[in-house]
MARNU-472141 format. One record per residue: chain; y, x, z of N, C-alpha, C, O, CB in turn; residue in one letter. Coordinates in pm, 1 decimal, padded with zeros to 6 digits. Each point is the difference from the previous one (the first is absolute). Last residue first. Glycine has a CB too. Layout:
REM residues N
{A; {Y; X; Z}; {Y; X; Z}; {Y; X; Z}; {Y; X; Z}; {Y; X; Z}; A},
...
This chain:
REM residues 100
{A; {05306.0; 00829.4; 05316.4}; {00115.0; -00041.2; 00081.0}; {00123.0; 00079.7; -00038.9}; {00107.2; -00020.2; 00057.0}; {-00259.7; -00041.7; 00132.0}; P},
{A; {-00254.9; 00173.9; -00426.1}; {00054.1; -00133.7; -00026.0}; {00118.5; -00037.9; 00089.5}; {00098.8; -00050.7; -00053.0}; {-00326.1; -00013.0; -00019.3}; L},
{A; {-00064.4; 00471.5; 00080.7}; {00132.1; 00007.2; -00063.3}; {00063.8; -00137.3; -00021.2}; {00119.6; -00008.4; -00027.9}; {-00194.3; 00216.7; -00083.7}; W},
{A; {-00371.7; -00145.1; 00295.0}; {00095.3; 00067.7; 00087.3}; {00142.1; -00005.2; -00055.4}; {00096.2; -00007.9; 00076.2}; {-00280.2; 00157.5; -00000.1}; L},
{A; {-00169.1; -00328.0; -00334.5}; {00015.6; -00080.4; 00122.1}; {00102.1; 00062.7; 00095.0}; {00078.7; -00070.5; 00063.1}; {-00316.2; -00007.7; -00086.5}; R},
{A; {00116.4; 00318.1; -00359.0}; {00084.6; -00114.0; -00036.6}; {00022.2; -00089.8; 00121.6}; {00109.9; -00051.6; 00020.1}; {-00196.0; 00060.5; -00257.8}; V},
{A; {-00212.1; 00349.0; 00287.4}; {00137.5; 00050.0; -00012.0}; {00095.0; -00115.2; -00033.1}; {00109.6; -00007.8; 00055.6}; {-00195.5; 00233.6; -00131.3}; I},
{A; {-00376.3; -00314.2; 00081.3}; {00051.9; 00020.4; 00135.7}; {00144.6; 00047.4; -00002.5}; {00080.4; -00041.8; 00083.4}; {-00311.5; 00095.5; -00005.4}; E},
{A; {00009.6; -00102.1; -00489.9}; {00011.4; -00130.9; 00064.7}; {00058.5; 00013.0; 00140.0}; {00085.3; -00079.5; 00039.5}; {-00280.6; -00002.1; -00173.0}; K},
{A; {00090.8; 00475.6; -00104.9}; {00123.0; -00063.5; -00047.9}; {00020.3; -00137.6; 00063.1}; {00112.9; -00037.7; 00031.5}; {-00136.1; 00162.8; -00247.1}; L},
{A; {-00377.4; 00119.6; 00292.1}; {00112.5; 00052.5; 00077.7}; {00131.7; -00066.1; -00041.4}; {00087.5; -00023.0; 00083.5}; {-00209.3; 00241.4; -00059.1}; R},
{A; {-00258.6; -00334.4; -00267.7}; {-00020.9; -00041.1; 00139.1}; {00116.7; 00046.1; 00086.4}; {00052.1; -00076.2; 00081.5}; {-00301.9; 00087.0; -00113.2}; V},
{A; {00237.9; 00121.3; -00425.8}; {00031.8; -00142.2; 00016.1}; {-00014.9; -00046.9; 00145.1}; {00078.7; -00082.1; 00047.0}; {-00153.5; 00045.3; -00282.4}; S},
{A; {00197.7; 00551.4; 00157.5}; {-00100.7; -00088.9; -00057.6}; {00034.0; -00145.3; 00032.3}; {00092.1; -00027.0; 00077.1}; {-00267.4; 00208.0; -00056.7}; S},
{A; {00588.9; 00165.4; -00049.2}; {-00123.7; -00017.9; 00077.9}; {-00100.0; -00089.5; -00073.9}; {00034.3; -00063.0; -00100.1}; {00097.8; 00092.0; 00312.3}; P},
{A; {00333.7; 00227.1; -00324.7}; {-00113.1; -00052.0; -00075.6}; {-00129.5; -00014.1; 00080.4}; {-00099.8; 00064.2; -00032.7}; {00204.6; 00037.8; -00164.1}; Y},
{A; {00353.5; 00013.7; 00374.0}; {-00081.6; 00109.3; -00053.6}; {-00134.0; -00047.2; -00057.0}; {-00102.3; 00065.1; 00021.1}; {00211.4; 00084.5; 00144.1}; N},
{A; {00278.3; -00412.4; 00001.7}; {-00097.9; 00032.7; 00104.3}; {-00104.1; 00100.3; -00049.6}; {-00105.6; 00015.8; 00061.2}; {00140.0; -00243.3; 00037.2}; S},
{A; {00310.9; 00061.3; -00385.9}; {00069.3; 00062.9; 00113.4}; {-00096.1; 00034.9; 00114.4}; {00031.8; 00085.2; 00083.0}; {00174.4; -00212.9; -00145.6}; S},
{A; {-00373.9; -00102.3; -00327.3}; {00051.4; 00132.2; -00036.9}; {00062.9; 00070.7; 00120.0}; {-00024.4; 00118.8; 00020.8}; {00064.3; -00202.2; -00254.1}; E},
{A; {-00189.2; -00359.8; 00287.5}; {-00115.8; 00086.7; -00027.1}; {00045.4; 00142.8; -00029.7}; {-00058.7; 00096.8; 00048.5}; {-00069.5; -00294.7; -00137.3}; W},
{A; {00455.8; -00136.5; 00129.9}; {-00059.4; 00028.8; 00131.2}; {-00116.0; 00097.1; -00015.6}; {-00014.1; 00093.3; 00079.1}; {00082.3; -00320.6; 00005.5}; V},
{A; {00123.9; 00070.9; -00478.7}; {00093.5; 00090.3; 00068.4}; {-00049.7; 00036.2; 00139.9}; {00016.3; 00113.9; 00044.0}; {00172.7; -00214.6; -00174.7}; S},
{A; {-00437.9; -00213.5; -00120.4}; {-00009.3; 00132.6; -00060.9}; {00094.2; 00099.5; 00067.8}; {-00036.2; 00116.0; 00019.6}; {-00026.4; -00223.7; -00237.0}; E},
{A; {00081.3; -00345.3; 00344.2}; {-00124.1; 00061.0; 00046.6}; {-00016.8; 00141.0; -00055.6}; {-00046.3; 00089.9; 00070.3}; {-00056.4; -00317.3; -00054.3}; L},
{A; {00462.5; -00027.7; -00172.8}; {00020.3; 00032.6; 00141.7}; {-00122.7; 00071.6; 00055.3}; {00012.3; 00100.4; 00070.1}; {00139.7; -00300.1; -00042.9}; I},
{A; {-00181.2; 00035.5; -00463.4}; {00093.3; 00113.4; 00003.7}; {00027.2; 00043.3; 00143.6}; {00010.9; 00119.4; 00027.7}; {00094.1; -00199.1; -00241.4}; S},
{A; {-00376.1; -00302.9; 00140.6}; {-00067.8; 00123.2; -00041.2}; {00092.6; 00120.7; 00003.9}; {-00043.0; 00109.4; 00036.6}; {-00106.3; -00246.0; -00180.2}; L},
{A; {00327.5; -00292.1; 00228.4}; {-00087.8; 00040.5; 00110.0}; {-00070.6; 00131.1; -00033.8}; {-00013.6; 00087.4; 00085.6}; {-00019.5; -00328.9; -00021.4}; V},
{A; {00294.1; 00050.2; -00404.8}; {00085.4; 00040.1; 00111.7}; {-00084.1; 00052.0; 00117.4}; {00030.4; 00104.9; 00056.8}; {00141.3; -00275.4; -00128.6}; E},
{A; {-00377.9; -00022.4; -00309.0}; {00046.0; 00136.7; -00026.6}; {00085.5; 00053.2; 00114.9}; {-00001.4; 00119.5; 00029.7}; {-00004.3; -00168.0; -00275.6}; H},
{A; {-00359.0; -00321.3; 00372.8}; {00109.7; 00008.7; -00096.0}; {00040.9; 00146.6; -00018.3}; {-00042.4; 00087.5; 00075.4}; {00122.7; -00319.5; -00010.1}; S},
{A; {-00589.5; 00060.3; 00059.7}; {00127.7; 00037.0; 00060.8}; {00106.8; 00009.5; -00109.4}; {-00029.4; 00033.5; -00114.8}; {-00089.5; 00092.2; 00302.1}; Y},
{A; {-00310.6; -00268.5; -00308.1}; {-00005.8; -00037.9; 00139.9}; {00134.0; 00025.7; 00068.9}; {00041.8; -00076.7; 00086.8}; {-00287.8; 00127.1; -00084.7}; K},
{A; {00118.1; -00181.0; -00534.6}; {00045.3; 00106.6; 00090.4}; {-00001.7; -00051.5; 00143.1}; {00036.7; -00114.2; 00027.8}; {00107.6; 00215.6; -00209.4}; R},
{A; {-00491.2; -00307.0; -00173.1}; {00143.5; -00000.2; 00023.6}; {00035.3; 00112.1; 00097.8}; {-00085.7; 00049.2; 00073.4}; {00097.2; -00299.0; -00116.8}; S},
{A; {-00429.2; 00243.6; -00319.8}; {00037.2; -00024.4; 00138.7}; {00151.3; 00001.3; 00013.4}; {00069.0; 00074.4; -00069.7}; {-00283.9; 00029.1; 00149.7}; R},
{A; {-00051.6; -00254.5; -00534.4}; {00056.6; 00114.5; 00069.8}; {00033.5; -00038.9; 00143.4}; {00035.3; -00114.4; 00029.0}; {00056.9; 00205.7; -00245.5}; K},
{A; {-00500.8; -00330.3; -00045.7}; {00144.5; 00007.7; -00006.0}; {00049.1; 00122.5; 00074.8}; {-00075.3; 00062.8; 00074.4}; {00089.5; -00311.8; -00092.0}; G},
{A; {-00504.0; 00163.1; -00243.3}; {00074.0; 00007.9; 00125.1}; {00149.0; 00003.7; -00026.2}; {00046.3; 00052.1; -00101.5}; {-00237.8; 00066.6; 00207.8}; R},
{A; {-00288.8; -00314.1; -00356.4}; {00123.4; 00077.4; -00014.2}; {00075.0; -00004.3; 00131.0}; {00003.6; -00102.6; 00067.9}; {00009.7; 00052.9; -00314.8}; R},
{A; {-00518.5; -00107.3; -00010.8}; {00071.2; 00040.0; 00120.9}; {00120.9; 00086.8; -00030.9}; {-00010.3; 00102.3; -00067.7}; {-00203.9; -00115.3; 00191.7}; R},
{A; {-00102.3; -00150.3; -00460.7}; {00071.3; -00110.8; 00062.4}; {00093.9; 00047.7; 00110.2}; {00109.0; -00054.7; 00016.5}; {-00301.5; -00093.4; -00070.5}; V},
{A; {-00102.5; 00444.3; -00189.8}; {00093.8; -00059.2; -00094.3}; {00088.8; -00104.0; 00067.5}; {00116.1; -00016.1; -00037.7}; {-00280.0; 00057.1; -00146.2}; K},
{A; {-00192.9; 00170.6; 00418.7}; {00112.7; 00091.2; -00018.4}; {00103.2; -00056.0; -00097.2}; {00118.0; 00033.5; 00009.9}; {-00270.7; 00157.2; 00037.7}; S},
{A; {-00261.1; -00422.5; 00039.2}; {00094.1; -00006.9; 00111.8}; {00122.4; 00086.0; -00024.6}; {00111.3; -00040.1; 00033.9}; {-00301.5; -00003.1; 00119.6}; R},
{A; {-00163.9; 00057.4; -00465.0}; {00062.5; -00131.9; -00004.3}; {00105.3; -00012.7; 00110.4}; {00107.4; -00055.8; -00022.8}; {-00319.4; -00042.5; -00073.3}; E},
{A; {-00056.4; 00483.4; 00082.5}; {00095.5; 00001.2; -00111.2}; {00074.9; -00132.1; -00008.0}; {00119.3; -00002.5; -00029.9}; {-00266.2; 00162.5; -00094.9}; E},
{A; {-00200.7; -00124.8; 00438.1}; {00115.0; 00080.4; 00041.1}; {00105.8; 00006.0; -00109.9}; {00119.7; -00003.9; 00028.6}; {-00270.4; 00139.4; 00118.3}; D},
{A; {-00260.0; -00350.3; -00240.9}; {00075.9; -00078.3; 00096.3}; {00126.5; 00074.8; 00042.4}; {00107.1; -00059.8; 00011.0}; {-00320.2; -00047.7; 00069.2}; R},
{A; {-00094.7; 00327.0; -00353.9}; {00070.5; -00102.3; -00077.8}; {00085.8; -00086.0; 00091.7}; {00109.9; -00040.9; -00037.3}; {-00295.6; 00038.8; -00132.4}; L},
{A; {-00092.9; 00311.6; 00373.5}; {00109.8; 00069.8; -00066.9}; {00079.5; -00098.0; -00086.6}; {00122.4; 00010.1; -00007.6}; {-00255.9; 00204.8; 00008.0}; R},
{A; {-00260.1; -00363.7; 00208.8}; {00107.7; 00016.4; 00097.5}; {00120.1; 00068.9; -00061.9}; {00113.9; -00030.5; 00035.6}; {-00282.9; 00040.8; 00146.9}; N},
{A; {-00217.4; -00051.6; -00445.6}; {00061.7; -00131.6; 00022.3}; {00114.3; 00008.3; 00100.9}; {00102.9; -00065.3; -00017.3}; {-00322.5; -00043.7; -00034.8}; L},
{A; {-00031.8; 00499.8; -00027.4}; {00071.8; -00037.5; -00121.5}; {00071.2; -00134.4; 00018.2}; {00115.3; -00015.2; -00040.3}; {-00283.2; 00143.0; -00097.4}; K},
{A; {-00119.6; 00025.2; 00478.6}; {00121.8; 00080.9; -00004.5}; {00086.5; -00040.3; -00118.4}; {00122.0; -00011.2; 00012.2}; {-00242.9; 00200.9; 00098.3}; W},
{A; {-00301.5; -00384.4; -00077.4}; {00087.2; -00052.8; 00104.6}; {00133.1; 00073.8; -00000.8}; {00106.1; -00061.4; 00011.7}; {-00306.3; -00000.8; 00127.5}; I},
{A; {-00127.2; 00223.1; -00426.8}; {00046.5; -00130.4; -00047.7}; {00094.6; -00063.7; 00102.5}; {00101.6; -00058.9; -00036.9}; {-00316.5; 00028.9; -00093.7}; A},
{A; {-00003.3; 00430.5; 00242.9}; {00104.3; 00025.2; -00099.6}; {00057.0; -00132.4; -00051.6}; {00120.1; -00010.3; -00024.7}; {-00233.1; 00226.9; -00041.3}; Y},
{A; {-00252.3; -00236.3; 00358.7}; {00120.0; 00044.3; 00071.7}; {00115.5; 00027.3; -00096.8}; {00115.5; -00028.8; 00031.0}; {-00261.7; 00127.7; 00148.1}; K},
{A; {-00276.5; -00212.5; -00365.7}; {00059.2; -00112.9; 00072.6}; {00128.7; 00039.6; 00072.4}; {00098.8; -00073.3; -00004.6}; {-00327.9; -00022.3; 00032.6}; R},
{A; {00092.1; 00340.0; -00481.8}; {-00056.1; -00000.9; 00133.5}; {00071.9; -00110.4; 00077.4}; {00115.6; -00030.4; -00029.3}; {-00172.8; 00281.3; 00022.3}; N},
{A; {00034.5; -00299.4; -00525.9}; {00071.8; 00060.8; 00111.4}; {-00088.7; 00001.7; 00123.9}; {-00087.6; -00085.0; 00016.2}; {00307.9; 00007.5; -00111.8}; Y},
{A; {-00268.7; -00106.3; -00382.2}; {-00079.4; 00114.2; 00047.0}; {00074.7; 00078.9; 00108.1}; {-00006.0; 00122.9; 00003.5}; {-00103.9; -00109.1; -00229.5}; K},
{A; {00231.5; -00440.4; -00006.4}; {00076.9; 00123.1; -00022.0}; {-00074.9; 00126.2; 00040.7}; {00049.2; 00110.8; -00021.5}; {00155.2; -00244.0; 00056.7}; C},
{A; {-00412.4; -00303.9; 00007.1}; {00065.7; 00001.5; -00130.8}; {00066.3; 00134.6; -00027.7}; {-00015.8; 00056.0; -00108.5}; {00053.2; -00302.4; 00127.9}; V},
{A; {-00244.3; 00168.5; 00406.7}; {-00099.6; -00005.0; -00107.0}; {00064.5; 00014.2; -00137.8}; {-00051.6; 00072.8; -00084.8}; {-00091.5; -00217.8; 00229.9}; E},
{A; {00415.4; 00120.4; 00242.5}; {-00076.1; 00125.3; 00000.0}; {-00100.6; 00004.2; -00114.1}; {-00022.0; 00104.9; -00060.7}; {00050.4; -00090.8; 00308.0}; C},
{A; {00214.9; -00412.6; -00177.7}; {00089.5; 00106.3; -00046.0}; {-00074.3; 00133.6; -00009.4}; {00017.2; 00074.7; -00096.3}; {00178.1; -00195.5; 00200.3}; L},
{A; {-00425.7; -00247.4; 00082.7}; {00021.9; -00019.5; -00143.3}; {00086.6; 00112.1; -00058.3}; {-00030.0; 00052.7; -00107.2}; {00009.2; -00301.3; 00139.7}; E},
{A; {-00042.0; 00236.2; 00432.8}; {-00125.6; 00035.6; -00066.9}; {00014.8; -00009.8; -00151.8}; {-00046.6; 00086.8; -00073.8}; {-00082.8; -00168.2; 00273.8}; D},
{A; {00489.7; -00066.4; 00061.0}; {-00011.6; 00146.2; 00001.5}; {-00127.7; 00046.4; -00069.0}; {00001.2; 00097.8; -00074.8}; {00129.7; -00092.0; 00287.7}; L},
{A; {-00071.5; -00465.5; -00155.1}; {00096.6; 00049.9; -00098.6}; {-00005.2; 00151.4; -00006.7}; {00006.4; 00057.3; -00108.7}; {00141.6; -00255.6; 00149.7}; I},
{A; {-00404.0; -00013.9; 00288.0}; {-00057.2; -00022.9; -00132.9}; {00092.2; 00052.9; -00110.1}; {-00045.9; 00056.5; -00099.3}; {-00072.9; -00259.0; 00188.1}; R},
{A; {00274.9; 00221.0; 00353.9}; {-00115.7; 00088.9; -00015.4}; {-00062.6; -00013.5; -00136.8}; {-00036.5; 00099.7; -00062.3}; {-00004.8; -00115.0; 00305.8}; G},
{A; {00387.8; -00280.2; -00119.3}; {00051.3; 00134.2; -00028.0}; {-00112.7; 00099.9; -00019.3}; {00010.7; 00089.7; -00083.6}; {00193.3; -00143.2; 00215.4}; K},
{A; {-00283.8; -00399.5; 00005.9}; {00018.0; 00015.9; -00144.7}; {00048.1; 00140.8; -00035.5}; {-00030.9; 00051.0; -00107.8}; {00082.4; -00295.7; 00090.7}; S},
{A; {-00095.7; 00117.7; 00472.5}; {-00132.2; 00006.0; -00062.6}; {00011.8; 00026.8; -00150.8}; {-00078.7; 00075.4; -00057.3}; {-00010.0; -00233.8; 00232.9}; E},
{A; {00487.0; 00092.8; 00075.2}; {-00064.8; 00126.0; 00037.7}; {-00137.7; 00014.6; -00067.0}; {-00036.1; 00109.3; -00043.6}; {00159.0; -00115.6; 00263.9}; K},
{A; {00228.5; -00292.8; -00482.2}; {-00040.6; 00004.1; 00139.8}; {-00074.4; 00130.7; 00026.9}; {-00025.7; 00077.4; -00092.1}; {00011.5; -00330.7; 00101.0}; S},
{A; {00395.8; 00219.1; -00405.9}; {-00137.9; -00035.1; 00036.7}; {-00021.7; 00002.9; 00150.6}; {00076.4; 00061.2; 00074.7}; {-00152.7; 00030.9; -00292.5}; A},
{A; {00479.9; 00033.6; -00053.2}; {-00008.2; -00141.2; 00036.0}; {-00135.7; -00039.8; 00058.3}; {-00013.8; -00109.5; 00054.4}; {00178.6; 00064.9; -00233.7}; K},
{A; {-00073.2; 00492.6; 00023.1}; {00104.2; -00032.0; 00097.5}; {-00011.4; -00143.9; 00049.5}; {00028.6; -00027.2; 00116.6}; {00120.8; 00194.3; -00227.0}; R},
{A; {-00432.1; -00011.3; -00239.4}; {-00037.3; 00059.6; 00127.8}; {00099.2; -00039.1; 00109.5}; {-00039.2; -00029.1; 00113.0}; {-00067.6; 00220.9; -00235.1}; Y},
{A; {00192.8; -00309.5; -00332.7}; {-00108.3; -00081.0; 00056.8}; {-00034.6; 00046.5; 00140.8}; {-00022.0; -00081.9; 00089.2}; {-00068.0; 00041.7; -00319.6}; R},
{A; {00404.5; 00296.0; -00000.2}; {00056.4; -00133.5; 00022.9}; {-00104.4; -00093.6; 00062.6}; {00030.2; -00075.0; 00092.8}; {00126.4; 00108.9; -00288.3}; R},
{A; {-00296.9; 00395.2; 00060.8}; {00085.5; 00005.7; 00118.5}; {00058.4; -00136.6; 00031.5}; {00004.2; -00040.1; 00116.3}; {00049.8; 00278.5; -00167.3}; Y},
{A; {-00299.3; -00177.0; -00345.5}; {-00088.7; -00008.6; 00116.2}; {00083.3; -00000.4; 00128.3}; {-00032.7; -00070.6; 00095.4}; {-00152.1; 00189.1; -00222.7}; V},
{A; {00414.1; -00051.5; -00269.1}; {-00047.1; -00138.3; 00006.4}; {-00093.4; -00020.2; 00119.0}; {00003.4; -00103.8; 00066.0}; {00018.6; 00085.5; -00315.4}; T},
{A; {00135.4; 00453.7; 00171.9}; {00111.8; -00086.8; 00035.7}; {-00043.4; -00146.1; 00009.3}; {00043.1; -00072.0; 00090.1}; {00113.1; 00232.8; -00201.3}; E},
{A; {-00466.4; 00161.8; -00039.9}; {00026.5; 00017.0; 00143.4}; {00113.2; -00090.9; 00045.5}; {-00005.5; -00055.5; 00109.7}; {-00073.4; 00292.8; -00123.4}; C},
{A; {-00015.7; -00220.1; -00446.7}; {-00108.0; -00068.4; 00072.1}; {00022.8; 00007.3; 00151.0}; {-00018.3; -00098.9; 00071.0}; {-00141.4; 00153.3; -00258.2}; Y},
{A; {00449.7; 00185.4; -00087.4}; {00023.8; -00143.8; -00016.2}; {-00104.3; -00080.8; 00076.8}; {00031.2; -00099.9; 00064.7}; {00071.3; 00141.9; -00290.8}; K},
{A; {-00162.6; 00422.4; 00215.9}; {00119.1; -00034.4; 00078.1}; {00030.0; -00149.8; -00009.2}; {00030.4; -00063.5; 00101.0}; {00061.0; 00294.7; -00140.4}; M},
{A; {-00444.0; -00057.3; -00223.0}; {-00034.1; 00002.2; 00142.5}; {00118.6; -00042.0; 00085.6}; {-00015.5; -00076.1; 00095.5}; {-00150.5; 00257.5; -00139.5}; R},
{A; {00232.8; -00128.4; -00416.6}; {-00076.2; -00121.5; 00028.1}; {-00039.7; -00007.1; 00147.0}; {00001.3; -00107.3; 00060.4}; {-00086.4; 00108.0; -00296.0}; L},
{A; {00302.2; 00386.7; 00086.6}; {00091.2; -00114.9; -00006.1}; {-00072.4; -00130.2; 00033.6}; {00052.1; -00085.0; 00072.2}; {00084.2; 00205.0; -00245.0}; E},
{A; {-00394.2; 00280.0; 00140.8}; {00087.2; -00000.5; 00117.1}; {00092.7; -00121.8; 00001.5}; {00017.3; -00063.3; 00104.1}; {-00027.6; 00313.2; -00101.5}; L},
{A; {-00467.6; -00286.8; -00253.7}; {00120.6; 00082.3; -00009.5}; {00089.6; -00021.4; 00121.3}; {-00009.8; -00099.9; 00071.2}; {-00002.8; 00089.4; -00321.4}; K},
{A; {-00534.7; -00027.5; 00226.6}; {00117.5; -00085.6; 00000.0}; {00123.8; 00090.2; 00000.0}; {00008.3; 00093.6; 00079.5}; {-00132.3; -00281.2; 00044.1}; M},
């Protein structure tokens, strides 16, 4: 069976596999292994890979909004610079001391 035909066949089997019950999935896998001469584990991997490709097309993320304004960041940067560039844990304590 040629590669293109196998891919088309796998896609049609995937659609059936996704909608099938647990008992039917075993029979569908047996059929796929027999037709394409795949090992059972490889057939499962192949079907899961088609599922991942389908998910990646749909999922999109938005950008995160800024947590702090530019004014707050400039003040924090000046405190960080004047206190000789401490780590984040030490900077938190320094800011608490400098706030009053």
